[in-house]
PDB file of N, CA, C and O in Angstrom:
ATOM      1  N   MET A   1     -10.455  33.276 -38.347  1.00  0.00           N
ATOM      2  CA  MET A   1     -11.183  32.152 -37.823  1.00  0.00           C
ATOM      3  C   MET A   1     -10.292  30.910 -37.745  1.00  0.00           C
ATOM      4  O   MET A   1     -10.479  30.076 -36.859  1.00  0.00           O
ATOM      5  N   SER A   2      -9.335  30.775 -38.650  1.00  0.00           N
ATOM      6  CA  SER A   2      -8.461  29.605 -38.621  1.00  0.00           C
ATOM      7  C   SER A   2      -7.544  29.635 -37.396  1.00  0.00           C
ATOM      8  O   SER A   2      -7.077  28.595 -36.931  1.00  0.00           O
ATOM      9  N   HIS A   3      -7.292  30.854 -36.878  1.00  0.00           N
ATOM     10  CA  HIS A   3      -6.459  30.986 -35.684  1.00  0.00           C
ATOM     11  C   HIS A   3      -7.136  30.333 -34.476  1.00  0.00           C
ATOM     12  O   HIS A   3      -6.464  29.696 -33.664  1.00  0.00           O
ATOM     13  N   VAL A   4      -8.444  30.483 -34.349  1.00  0.00           N
ATOM     14  CA  VAL A   4      -9.195  29.877 -33.248  1.00  0.00           C
ATOM     15  C   VAL A   4      -9.184  28.357 -33.373  1.00  0.00           C
ATOM     16  O   VAL A   4      -9.070  27.663 -32.362  1.00  0.00           O
ATOM     17  N   ALA A   5      -9.296  27.835 -34.562  1.00  0.00           N
ATOM     18  CA  ALA A   5      -9.278  26.385 -34.769  1.00  0.00           C
ATOM     19  C   ALA A   5      -7.911  25.810 -34.406  1.00  0.00           C
ATOM     20  O   ALA A   5      -7.828  24.720 -33.839  1.00  0.00           O
ATOM     21  N   ASP A   6      -6.835  26.536 -34.728  1.00  0.00           N
ATOM     22  CA  ASP A   6      -5.490  26.074 -34.376  1.00  0.00           C
ATOM     23  C   ASP A   6      -5.304  26.044 -32.863  1.00  0.00           C
ATOM     24  O   ASP A   6      -4.676  25.128 -32.333  1.00  0.00           O
ATOM     25  N   MET A   7      -5.844  27.038 -32.166  1.00  0.00           N
ATOM     26  CA  MET A   7      -5.724  27.086 -30.704  1.00  0.00           C
ATOM     27  C   MET A   7      -6.502  25.945 -30.060  1.00  0.00           C
ATOM     28  O   MET A   7      -6.035  25.352 -29.088  1.00  0.00           O
ATOM     29  N   ALA A   8      -7.677  25.631 -30.586  1.00  0.00           N
ATOM     30  CA  ALA A   8      -8.467  24.532 -30.032  1.00  0.00           C
ATOM     31  C   ALA A   8      -7.726  23.205 -30.222  1.00  0.00           C
ATOM     32  O   ALA A   8      -7.735  22.349 -29.337  1.00  0.00           O
ATOM     33  N   GLU A   9      -7.097  23.048 -31.363  1.00  0.00           N
ATOM     34  CA  GLU A   9      -6.329  21.831 -31.609  1.00  0.00           C
ATOM     35  C   GLU A   9      -5.128  21.745 -30.665  1.00  0.00           C
ATOM     36  O   GLU A   9      -4.811  20.673 -30.151  1.00  0.00           O
ATOM     37  N   LEU A  10      -4.469  22.873 -30.443  1.00  0.00           N
ATOM     38  CA  LEU A  10      -3.325  22.911 -29.537  1.00  0.00           C
ATOM     39  C   LEU A  10      -3.749  22.592 -28.105  1.00  0.00           C
ATOM     40  O   LEU A  10      -3.105  21.782 -27.438  1.00  0.00           O
ATOM     41  N   TYR A  11      -4.819  23.215 -27.628  1.00  0.00           N
ATOM     42  CA  TYR A  11      -5.291  22.960 -26.263  1.00  0.00           C
ATOM     43  C   TYR A  11      -5.798  21.526 -26.110  1.00  0.00           C
ATOM     44  O   TYR A  11      -5.643  20.923 -25.048  1.00  0.00           O
ATOM     45  N   GLY A  12      -6.391  20.988 -27.147  1.00  0.00           N
ATOM     46  CA  GLY A  12      -6.830  19.592 -27.094  1.00  0.00           C
ATOM     47  C   GLY A  12      -5.649  18.642 -26.956  1.00  0.00           C
ATOM     48  O   GLY A  12      -5.709  17.678 -26.192  1.00  0.00           O
ATOM     49  N   SER A  13      -4.583  18.908 -27.687  1.00  0.00           N
ATOM     50  CA  SER A  13      -3.383  18.071 -27.595  1.00  0.00           C
ATOM     51  C   SER A  13      -2.723  18.207 -26.231  1.00  0.00           C
ATOM     52  O   SER A  13      -2.305  17.208 -25.645  1.00  0.00           O
ATOM     53  N   LEU A  14      -2.624  19.427 -25.721  1.00  0.00           N
ATOM     54  CA  LEU A  14      -2.033  19.639 -24.397  1.00  0.00           C
ATOM     55  C   LEU A  14      -2.895  19.019 -23.304  1.00  0.00           C
ATOM     56  O   LEU A  14      -2.371  18.465 -22.338  1.00  0.00           O
ATOM     57  N   GLY A  15      -4.191  19.109 -23.451  1.00  0.00           N
ATOM     58  CA  GLY A  15      -5.092  18.491 -22.474  1.00  0.00           C
ATOM     59  C   GLY A  15      -4.932  16.982 -22.444  1.00  0.00           C
ATOM     60  O   GLY A  15      -4.997  16.365 -21.381  1.00  0.00           O
ATOM     61  N   THR A  16      -4.722  16.391 -23.611  1.00  0.00           N
ATOM     62  CA  THR A  16      -4.505  14.947 -23.681  1.00  0.00           C
ATOM     63  C   THR A  16      -3.231  14.554 -22.939  1.00  0.00           C
ATOM     64  O   THR A  16      -3.207  13.547 -22.232  1.00  0.00           O
ATOM     65  N   VAL A  17      -2.184  15.341 -23.099  1.00  0.00           N
ATOM     66  CA  VAL A  17      -0.924  15.063 -22.401  1.00  0.00           C
ATOM     67  C   VAL A  17      -1.116  15.181 -20.890  1.00  0.00           C
ATOM     68  O   VAL A  17      -0.613  14.348 -20.136  1.00  0.00           O
ATOM     69  N   VAL A  18      -1.833  16.201 -20.447  1.00  0.00           N
ATOM     70  CA  VAL A  18      -2.083  16.389 -19.015  1.00  0.00           C
ATOM     71  C   VAL A  18      -2.885  15.221 -18.452  1.00  0.00           C
ATOM     72  O   VAL A  18      -2.555  14.704 -17.384  1.00  0.00           O
ATOM     73  N   VAL A  19      -3.917  14.805 -19.145  1.00  0.00           N
ATOM     74  CA  VAL A  19      -4.738  13.682 -18.677  1.00  0.00           C
ATOM     75  C   VAL A  19      -3.911  12.396 -18.656  1.00  0.00           C
ATOM     76  O   VAL A  19      -4.045  11.600 -17.726  1.00  0.00           O
ATOM     77  N   LEU A  20      -3.068  12.179 -19.652  1.00  0.00           N
ATOM     78  CA  LEU A  20      -2.220  10.994 -19.691  1.00  0.00           C
ATOM     79  C   LEU A  20      -1.237  10.982 -18.520  1.00  0.00           C
ATOM     80  O   LEU A  20      -1.039   9.944 -17.890  1.00  0.00           O
ATOM     81  N   MET A  21      -0.622  12.128 -18.226  1.00  0.00           N
ATOM     82  CA  MET A  21       0.298  12.216 -17.088  1.00  0.00           C
ATOM     83  C   MET A  21      -0.432  11.983 -15.772  1.00  0.00           C
ATOM     84  O   MET A  21       0.106  11.339 -14.871  1.00  0.00           O
ATOM     85  N   LEU A  22      -1.640  12.495 -15.653  1.00  0.00           N
ATOM     86  CA  LEU A  22      -2.445  12.269 -14.455  1.00  0.00           C
ATOM     87  C   LEU A  22      -2.772  10.787 -14.314  1.00  0.00           C
ATOM     88  O   LEU A  22      -2.742  10.254 -13.204  1.00  0.00           O
ATOM     89  N   TRP A  23      -3.080  10.122 -15.403  1.00  0.00           N
ATOM     90  CA  TRP A  23      -3.367   8.687 -15.370  1.00  0.00           C
ATOM     91  C   TRP A  23      -2.125   7.892 -14.941  1.00  0.00           C
ATOM     92  O   TRP A  23      -2.237   6.953 -14.152  1.00  0.00           O
ATOM     93  N   PHE A  24      -0.946   8.260 -15.453  1.00  0.00           N
ATOM     94  CA  PHE A  24       0.290   7.587 -15.040  1.00  0.00           C
ATOM     95  C   PHE A  24       0.525   7.761 -13.543  1.00  0.00           C
ATOM     96  O   PHE A  24       0.882   6.805 -12.855  1.00  0.00           O
ATOM     97  N   TRP A  25       0.327   8.980 -13.038  1.00  0.00           N
ATOM     98  CA  TRP A  25       0.528   9.251 -11.617  1.00  0.00           C
ATOM     99  C   TRP A  25      -0.444   8.438 -10.766  1.00  0.00           C
ATOM    100  O   TRP A  25      -0.047   7.841  -9.765  1.00  0.00           O
ATOM    101  N   LEU A  26      -1.700   8.415 -11.160  1.00  0.00           N
ATOM    102  CA  LEU A  26      -2.713   7.682 -10.404  1.00  0.00           C
ATOM    103  C   LEU A  26      -2.426   6.175 -10.423  1.00  0.00           C
ATOM    104  O   LEU A  26      -2.579   5.504  -9.403  1.00  0.00           O
ATOM    105  N   SER A  27      -2.017   5.652 -11.561  1.00  0.00           N
ATOM    106  CA  SER A  27      -1.688   4.225 -11.660  1.00  0.00           C
ATOM    107  C   SER A  27      -0.500   3.876 -10.771  1.00  0.00           C
ATOM    108  O   SER A  27      -0.522   2.860 -10.076  1.00  0.00           O
ATOM    109  N   ALA A  28       0.528   4.705 -10.788  1.00  0.00           N
ATOM    110  CA  ALA A  28       1.698   4.460  -9.942  1.00  0.00           C
ATOM    111  C   ALA A  28       1.324   4.541  -8.465  1.00  0.00           C
ATOM    112  O   ALA A  28       1.805   3.744  -7.660  1.00  0.00           O
ATOM    113  N   PHE A  29       0.473   5.493  -8.104  1.00  0.00           N
ATOM    114  CA  PHE A  29       0.025   5.636  -6.717  1.00  0.00           C
ATOM    115  C   PHE A  29      -0.713   4.388  -6.249  1.00  0.00           C
ATOM    116  O   PHE A  29      -0.482   3.909  -5.139  1.00  0.00           O
ATOM    117  N   VAL A  30      -1.595   3.862  -7.083  1.00  0.00           N
ATOM    118  CA  VAL A  30      -2.368   2.666  -6.716  1.00  0.00           C
ATOM    119  C   VAL A  30      -1.447   1.458  -6.572  1.00  0.00           C
ATOM    120  O   VAL A  30      -1.623   0.660  -5.651  1.00  0.00           O
ATOM    121  N   VAL A  31      -0.477   1.309  -7.456  1.00  0.00           N
ATOM    122  CA  VAL A  31       0.461   0.185  -7.368  1.00  0.00           C
ATOM    123  C   VAL A  31       1.286   0.284  -6.090  1.00  0.00           C
ATOM    124  O   VAL A  31       1.462  -0.715  -5.393  1.00  0.00           O
ATOM    125  N   LEU A  32       1.798   1.478  -5.769  1.00  0.00           N
ATOM    126  CA  LEU A  32       2.591   1.648  -4.553  1.00  0.00           C
ATOM    127  C   LEU A  32       1.753   1.466  -3.297  1.00  0.00           C
ATOM    128  O   LEU A  32       2.237   0.908  -2.312  1.00  0.00           O
ATOM    129  N   LEU A  33       0.515   1.923  -3.313  1.00  0.00           N
ATOM    130  CA  LEU A  33      -0.373   1.722  -2.169  1.00  0.00           C
ATOM    131  C   LEU A  33      -0.623   0.231  -1.946  1.00  0.00           C
ATOM    132  O   LEU A  33      -0.604  -0.240  -0.809  1.00  0.00           O
ATOM    133  N   GLY A  34      -0.853  -0.500  -3.013  1.00  0.00           N
ATOM    134  CA  GLY A  34      -1.037  -1.942  -2.897  1.00  0.00           C
ATOM    135  C   GLY A  34       0.206  -2.635  -2.354  1.00  0.00           C
ATOM    136  O   GLY A  34       0.098  -3.572  -1.563  1.00  0.00           O
ATOM    137  N   ALA A  35       1.384  -2.184  -2.772  1.00  0.00           N
ATOM    138  CA  ALA A  35       2.627  -2.766  -2.262  1.00  0.00           C
ATOM    139  C   ALA A  35       2.796  -2.481  -0.773  1.00  0.00           C
ATOM    140  O   ALA A  35       3.236  -3.351  -0.021  1.00  0.00           O
ATOM    141  N   GLU A  36       2.451  -1.269  -0.344  1.00  0.00           N
ATOM    142  CA  GLU A  36       2.530  -0.924   1.083  1.00  0.00           C
ATOM    143  C   GLU A  36       1.572  -1.773   1.909  1.00  0.00           C
ATOM    144  O   GLU A  36       1.937  -2.266   2.976  1.00  0.00           O
ATOM    145  N   ILE A  37       0.359  -1.942   1.422  1.00  0.00           N
ATOM    146  CA  ILE A  37      -0.630  -2.751   2.149  1.00  0.00           C
ATOM    147  C   ILE A  37      -0.165  -4.204   2.217  1.00  0.00           C
ATOM    148  O   ILE A  37      -0.286  -4.842   3.262  1.00  0.00           O
ATOM    149  N   ASN A  38       0.363  -4.730   1.120  1.00  0.00           N
ATOM    150  CA  ASN A  38       0.854  -6.101   1.098  1.00  0.00           C
ATOM    151  C   ASN A  38       2.014  -6.284   2.076  1.00  0.00           C
ATOM    152  O   ASN A  38       2.053  -7.277   2.802  1.00  0.00           O
ATOM    153  N   ALA A  39       2.957  -5.345   2.105  1.00  0.00           N
ATOM    154  CA  ALA A  39       4.093  -5.447   3.018  1.00  0.00           C
ATOM    155  C   ALA A  39       3.635  -5.377   4.471  1.00  0.00           C
ATOM    156  O   ALA A  39       4.149  -6.111   5.315  1.00  0.00           O
ATOM    157  N   GLU A  40       2.681  -4.508   4.772  1.00  0.00           N
ATOM    158  CA  GLU A  40       2.190  -4.398   6.149  1.00  0.00           C
ATOM    159  C   GLU A  40       1.425  -5.649   6.561  1.00  0.00           C
ATOM    160  O   GLU A  40       1.506  -6.067   7.717  1.00  0.00           O
ATOM    161  N   MET A  41       0.690  -6.249   5.645  1.00  0.00           N
ATOM    162  CA  MET A  41      -0.003  -7.501   5.965  1.00  0.00           C
ATOM    163  C   MET A  41       1.003  -8.609   6.275  1.00  0.00           C
ATOM    164  O   MET A  41       0.749  -9.447   7.140  1.00  0.00           O
ATOM    165  N   GLU A  42       2.131  -8.621   5.584  1.00  0.00           N
ATOM    166  CA  GLU A  42       3.180  -9.602   5.873  1.00  0.00           C
ATOM    167  C   GLU A  42       3.782  -9.366   7.252  1.00  0.00           C
ATOM    168  O   GLU A  42       4.115 -10.319   7.957  1.00  0.00           O
ATOM    169  N   ARG A  43       3.924  -8.104   7.642  1.00  0.00           N
ATOM    170  CA  ARG A  43       4.495  -7.797   8.955  1.00  0.00           C
ATOM    171  C   ARG A  43       3.558  -8.175  10.096  1.00  0.00           C
ATOM    172  O   ARG A  43       4.012  -8.385  11.221  1.00  0.00           O
ATOM    173  N   GLN A  44       2.270  -8.264   9.825  1.00  0.00           N
ATOM    174  CA  GLN A  44       1.291  -8.517  10.878  1.00  0.00           C
ATOM    175  C   GLN A  44       1.101 -10.000  11.172  1.00  0.00           C
ATOM    176  O   GLN A  44       0.346 -10.345  12.080  1.00  0.00           O
ATOM    177  N   THR A  45       1.752 -10.874  10.445  1.00  0.00           N
ATOM    178  CA  THR A  45       1.576 -12.309  10.675  1.00  0.00           C
ATOM    179  C   THR A  45       2.920 -12.964  10.960  1.00  0.00           C
ATOM    180  O   THR A  45       3.941 -12.557  10.404  1.00  0.00           O
ATOM    181  N   ARG A  46       2.924 -13.948  11.800  1.00  0.00           N
ATOM    182  CA  ARG A  46       4.140 -14.718  12.068  1.00  0.00           C
ATOM    183  C   ARG A  46       4.164 -16.001  11.240  1.00  0.00           C
ATOM    184  O   ARG A  46       5.148 -16.741  11.271  1.00  0.00           O
ATOM    185  N   LYS A  47       3.107 -16.263  10.514  1.00  0.00           N
ATOM    186  CA  LYS A  47       3.019 -17.457   9.674  1.00  0.00           C
ATOM    187  C   LYS A  47       3.928 -17.286   8.455  1.00  0.00           C
ATOM    188  O   LYS A  47       4.024 -16.193   7.898  1.00  0.00           O
ATOM    189  N   ASP A  48       4.589 -18.361   8.045  1.00  0.00           N
ATOM    190  CA  ASP A  48       5.460 -18.330   6.874  1.00  0.00           C
ATOM    191  C   ASP A  48       4.598 -18.331   5.620  1.00  0.00           C
ATOM    192  O   ASP A  48       3.975 -19.342   5.298  1.00  0.00           O
ATOM    193  N   THR A  49       4.558 -17.215   4.914  1.00  0.00           N
ATOM    194  CA  THR A  49       3.747 -17.101   3.707  1.00  0.00           C
ATOM    195  C   THR A  49       4.590 -17.159   2.437  1.00  0.00           C
ATOM    196  O   THR A  49       4.070 -16.974   1.337  1.00  0.00           O
ATOM    197  N   THR A  50       5.895 -17.415   2.586  1.00  0.00           N
ATOM    198  CA  THR A  50       6.754 -17.474   1.415  1.00  0.00           C
ATOM    199  C   THR A  50       6.592 -18.814   0.710  1.00  0.00           C
ATOM    200  O   THR A  50       6.068 -19.771   1.281  1.00  0.00           O
ATOM    201  N   ILE A  51       7.045 -18.870  -0.530  1.00  0.00           N
ATOM    202  CA  ILE A  51       6.950 -20.088  -1.342  1.00  0.00           C
ATOM    203  C   ILE A  51       8.264 -20.859  -1.208  1.00  0.00           C
ATOM    204  O   ILE A  51       9.336 -20.256  -1.155  1.00  0.00           O
ATOM    205  N   GLY A  52       8.185 -22.162  -1.154  1.00  0.00           N
ATOM    206  CA  GLY A  52       9.382 -22.992  -1.055  1.00  0.00           C
ATOM    207  C   GLY A  52       9.434 -23.720   0.272  1.00  0.00           C
ATOM    208  O   GLY A  52       8.447 -23.792   1.004  1.00  0.00           O
ATOM    209  N   GLU A  53      10.619 -24.265   0.569  1.00  0.00           N
ATOM    210  CA  GLU A  53      10.794 -24.999   1.817  1.00  0.00           C
ATOM    211  C   GLU A  53      10.706 -24.050   3.009  1.00  0.00           C
ATOM    212  O   GLU A  53      11.166 -22.911   2.928  1.00  0.00           O
ATOM    213  N   PRO A  54      10.119 -24.508   4.114  1.00  0.00           N
ATOM    214  CA  PRO A  54      10.077 -23.667   5.314  1.00  0.00           C
ATOM    215  C   PRO A  54      11.489 -23.433   5.850  1.00  0.00           C
ATOM    216  O   PRO A  54      12.263 -24.376   6.016  1.00  0.00           O
ATOM    217  N   ARG A  55      11.815 -22.175   6.116  1.00  0.00           N
ATOM    218  CA  ARG A  55      13.116 -21.814   6.672  1.00  0.00           C
ATOM    219  C   ARG A  55      12.896 -20.903   7.863  1.00  0.00           C
ATOM    220  O   ARG A  55      11.838 -20.286   7.983  1.00  0.00           O
ATOM    221  N   PRO A  56      13.888 -20.809   8.752  1.00  0.00           N
ATOM    222  CA  PRO A  56      13.742 -19.916   9.905  1.00  0.00           C
ATOM    223  C   PRO A  56      13.632 -18.456   9.466  1.00  0.00           C
ATOM    224  O   PRO A  56      14.116 -18.072   8.401  1.00  0.00           O
ATOM    225  N   MET A  57      12.988 -17.662  10.305  1.00  0.00           N
ATOM    226  CA  MET A  57      12.843 -16.237   9.992  1.00  0.00           C
ATOM    227  C   MET A  57      14.225 -15.603   9.892  1.00  0.00           C
ATOM    228  O   MET A  57      15.120 -15.910  10.679  1.00  0.00           O
ATOM    229  N   GLY A  58      14.386 -14.725   8.926  1.00  0.00           N
ATOM    230  CA  GLY A  58      15.658 -14.067   8.693  1.00  0.00           C
ATOM    231  C   GLY A  58      16.488 -14.748   7.623  1.00  0.00           C
ATOM    232  O   GLY A  58      17.458 -14.167   7.134  1.00  0.00           O
ATOM    233  N   GLU A  59      16.133 -15.955   7.252  1.00  0.00           N
ATOM    234  CA  GLU A  59      16.871 -16.701   6.234  1.00  0.00           C
ATOM    235  C   GLU A  59      16.005 -17.009   5.022  1.00  0.00           C
ATOM    236  O   GLU A  59      16.389 -17.818   4.177  1.00  0.00           O
ATOM    237  N   ARG A  60      14.842 -16.373   4.928  1.00  0.00           N
ATOM    238  CA  ARG A  60      13.900 -16.696   3.853  1.00  0.00           C
ATOM    239  C   ARG A  60      14.038 -15.778   2.650  1.00  0.00           C
ATOM    240  O   ARG A  60      13.458 -16.056   1.600  1.00  0.00           O
ATOM    241  N   GLY A  61      14.786 -14.700   2.775  1.00  0.00           N
ATOM    242  CA  GLY A  61      14.909 -13.754   1.680  1.00  0.00           C
ATOM    243  C   GLY A  61      13.670 -12.899   1.493  1.00  0.00           C
ATOM    244  O   GLY A  61      13.453 -12.332   0.422  1.00  0.00           O
ATOM    245  N   ALA A  62      12.864 -12.810   2.531  1.00  0.00           N
ATOM    246  CA  ALA A  62      11.630 -12.017   2.481  1.00  0.00           C
ATOM    247  C   ALA A  62      11.712 -10.968   3.583  1.00  0.00           C
ATOM    248  O   ALA A  62      11.276 -11.202   4.710  1.00  0.00           O
ATOM    249  N   HIS A  63      12.271  -9.817   3.249  1.00  0.00           N
ATOM    250  CA  HIS A  63      12.543  -8.804   4.269  1.00  0.00           C
ATOM    251  C   HIS A  63      11.281  -8.353   4.996  1.00  0.00           C
ATOM    252  O   HIS A  63      11.277  -8.273   6.224  1.00  0.00           O
ATOM    253  N   ALA A  64      10.227  -8.061   4.272  1.00  0.00           N
ATOM    254  CA  ALA A  64       9.000  -7.572   4.921  1.00  0.00           C
ATOM    255  C   ALA A  64       8.372  -8.648   5.791  1.00  0.00           C
ATOM    256  O   ALA A  64       7.839  -8.341   6.857  1.00  0.00           O
ATOM    257  N   ALA A  65       8.424  -9.901   5.360  1.00  0.00           N
ATOM    258  CA  ALA A  65       7.823 -10.983   6.143  1.00  0.00           C
ATOM    259  C   ALA A  65       8.674 -11.333   7.357  1.00  0.00           C
ATOM    260  O   ALA A  65       8.154 -11.855   8.343  1.00  0.00           O
ATOM    261  N   ASP A  66       9.978 -11.052   7.301  1.00  0.00           N
ATOM    262  CA  ASP A  66      10.868 -11.376   8.412  1.00  0.00           C
ATOM    263  C   ASP A  66      11.027 -10.236   9.408  1.00  0.00           C
ATOM    264  O   ASP A  66      11.656 -10.423  10.449  1.00  0.00           O
ATOM    265  N   THR A  67      10.480  -9.072   9.124  1.00  0.00           N
ATOM    266  CA  THR A  67      10.582  -7.932  10.022  1.00  0.00           C
ATOM    267  C   THR A  67       9.285  -7.818  10.801  1.00  0.00           C
ATOM    268  O   THR A  67       8.266  -7.372  10.272  1.00  0.00           O
ATOM    269  N   LEU A  68       9.330  -8.220  12.050  1.00  0.00           N
ATOM    270  CA  LEU A  68       8.133  -8.191  12.886  1.00  0.00           C
ATOM    271  C   LEU A  68       8.336  -7.220  14.032  1.00  0.00           C
ATOM    272  O   LEU A  68       9.453  -7.029  14.512  1.00  0.00           O
ATOM    273  N   GLY A  69       7.272  -6.622  14.455  1.00  0.00           N
ATOM    274  CA  GLY A  69       7.321  -5.761  15.620  1.00  0.00           C
ATOM    275  C   GLY A  69       7.399  -6.592  16.888  1.00  0.00           C
ATOM    276  O   GLY A  69       7.326  -7.819  16.838  1.00  0.00           O
ATOM    277  N   PRO A  70       7.549  -5.921  18.032  1.00  0.00           N
ATOM    278  CA  PRO A  70       7.601  -6.666  19.291  1.00  0.00           C
ATOM    279  C   PRO A  70       6.276  -7.359  19.574  1.00  0.00           C
ATOM    280  O   PRO A  70       5.208  -6.847  19.237  1.00  0.00           O
ATOM    281  N   LYS A  71       6.358  -8.519  20.192  1.00  0.00           N
ATOM    282  CA  LYS A  71       5.150  -9.264  20.536  1.00  0.00           C
ATOM    283  C   LYS A  71       4.512  -8.606  21.748  1.00  0.00           C
ATOM    284  O   LYS A  71       5.161  -8.427  22.778  1.00  0.00           O
ATOM    285  N   ARG A  72       3.246  -8.248  21.625  1.00  0.00           N
ATOM    286  CA  ARG A  72       2.524  -7.581  22.704  1.00  0.00           C
ATOM    287  C   ARG A  72       1.508  -8.535  23.305  1.00  0.00           C
ATOM    288  O   ARG A  72       0.969  -9.398  22.611  1.00  0.00           O
ATOM    289  N   PRO A  73       1.247  -8.379  24.597  1.00  0.00           N
ATOM    290  CA  PRO A  73       0.201  -9.221  25.193  1.00  0.00           C
ATOM    291  C   PRO A  73      -1.165  -8.844  24.639  1.00  0.00           C
ATOM    292  O   PRO A  73      -1.424  -7.676  24.351  1.00  0.00           O
ATOM    293  N   TRP A  74      -2.024  -9.821  24.491  1.00  0.00           N
ATOM    294  CA  TRP A  74      -3.358  -9.611  23.949  1.00  0.00           C
ATOM    295  C   TRP A  74      -4.246  -8.948  24.992  1.00  0.00           C
ATOM    296  O   TRP A  74      -4.261  -9.370  26.148  1.00  0.00           O
ATOM    297  N   ARG A  75      -4.978  -7.923  24.602  1.00  0.00           N
ATOM    298  CA  ARG A  75      -5.927  -7.255  25.492  1.00  0.00           C
ATOM    299  C   ARG A  75      -7.328  -7.578  25.027  1.00  0.00           C
ATOM    300  O   ARG A  75      -7.624  -7.508  23.834  1.00  0.00           O
ATOM    301  N   ARG A  76      -8.193  -7.932  25.964  1.00  0.00           N
ATOM    302  CA  ARG A  76      -9.567  -8.259  25.597  1.00  0.00           C
ATOM    303  C   ARG A  76     -10.407  -7.016  25.370  1.00  0.00           C
ATOM    304  O   ARG A  76     -11.140  -6.939  24.384  1.00  0.00           O
ATOM    305  N   SER A  77     -10.314  -6.054  26.254  1.00  0.00           N
ATOM    306  CA  SER A  77     -11.117  -4.844  26.105  1.00  0.00           C
ATOM    307  C   SER A  77     -10.470  -3.721  26.890  1.00  0.00           C
ATOM    308  O   SER A  77      -9.441  -3.914  27.536  1.00  0.00           O
ATOM    309  N   ARG A  78     -11.072  -2.559  26.831  1.00  0.00           N
ATOM    310  CA  ARG A  78     -10.569  -1.407  27.570  1.00  0.00           C
ATOM    311  C   ARG A  78     -11.214  -1.272  28.947  1.00  0.00           C
ATOM    312  O   ARG A  78     -10.909  -0.332  29.681  1.00  0.00           O
ATOM    313  N   GLN A  79     -12.080  -2.176  29.297  1.00  0.00           N
ATOM    314  CA  GLN A  79     -12.727  -2.112  30.602  1.00  0.00           C
ATOM    315  C   GLN A  79     -11.731  -2.493  31.690  1.00  0.00           C
ATOM    316  O   GLN A  79     -10.730  -3.160  31.427  1.00  0.00           O
ATOM    317  N   THR A  80     -12.018  -2.065  32.907  1.00  0.00           N
ATOM    318  CA  THR A  80     -11.152  -2.405  34.026  1.00  0.00           C
ATOM    319  C   THR A  80     -11.293  -3.881  34.360  1.00  0.00           C
ATOM    320  O   THR A  80     -12.246  -4.529  33.928  1.00  0.00           O
ATOM    321  N   GLN A  81     -10.369  -4.404  35.109  1.00  0.00           N
ATOM    322  CA  GLN A  81     -10.379  -5.817  35.479  1.00  0.00           C
ATOM    323  C   GLN A  81     -11.571  -6.181  36.358  1.00  0.00           C
ATOM    324  O   GLN A  81     -12.030  -7.322  36.325  1.00  0.00           O
ATOM    325  N   HIS A  82     -12.087  -5.219  37.154  1.00  0.00           N
ATOM    326  CA  HIS A  82     -13.161  -5.491  38.106  1.00  0.00           C
ATOM    327  C   HIS A  82     -14.534  -5.153  37.552  1.00  0.00           C
ATOM    328  O   HIS A  82     -15.502  -5.087  38.310  1.00  0.00           O
ATOM    329  N   GLY A  83     -14.636  -4.943  36.280  1.00  0.00           N
ATOM    330  CA  GLY A  83     -15.929  -4.598  35.687  1.00  0.00           C
ATOM    331  C   GLY A  83     -16.066  -3.099  35.515  1.00  0.00           C
ATOM    332  O   GLY A  83     -15.112  -2.353  35.735  1.00  0.00           O
ATOM    333  N   ASP A  84     -17.217  -2.670  35.134  1.00  0.00           N
ATOM    334  CA  ASP A  84     -17.491  -1.265  34.889  1.00  0.00           C
ATOM    335  C   ASP A  84     -17.748  -0.562  36.217  1.00  0.00           C
ATOM    336  O   ASP A  84     -18.698  -0.897  36.925  1.00  0.00           O
ATOM    337  N   GLU A  85     -16.897   0.419  36.560  1.00  0.00           N
ATOM    338  CA  GLU A  85     -17.022   1.124  37.839  1.00  0.00           C
ATOM    339  C   GLU A  85     -17.636   2.497  37.626  1.00  0.00           C
ATOM    340  O   GLU A  85     -17.027   3.493  38.017  1.00  0.00           O
ATOM    341  N   SER A  86     -18.801   2.592  37.030  1.00  0.00           N
ATOM    342  CA  SER A  86     -19.430   3.877  36.784  1.00  0.00           C
ATOM    343  C   SER A  86     -20.266   4.306  37.946  1.00  0.00           C
ATOM    344  O   SER A  86     -20.874   5.376  37.907  1.00  0.00           O
TER     345      SER A  86
END
């Protein structure tokens, strides 16, 4: 009977390690996801969001904020210019 108690203690300890590792992985995933979202939000704006004196883009030391995609013309909708031709 003591053999069964030792196995339960062993599995309990191993289960704790597995749950702890899963928690570390999940925490790291959430932190990295937040960093990705923050970097993409910086890329979507041309406004200077850095702290300090305003400087030209490329000289602010903020790589994600200084890397912008090409400027595209604004589209109002997907409808044709002459209205709905149904």
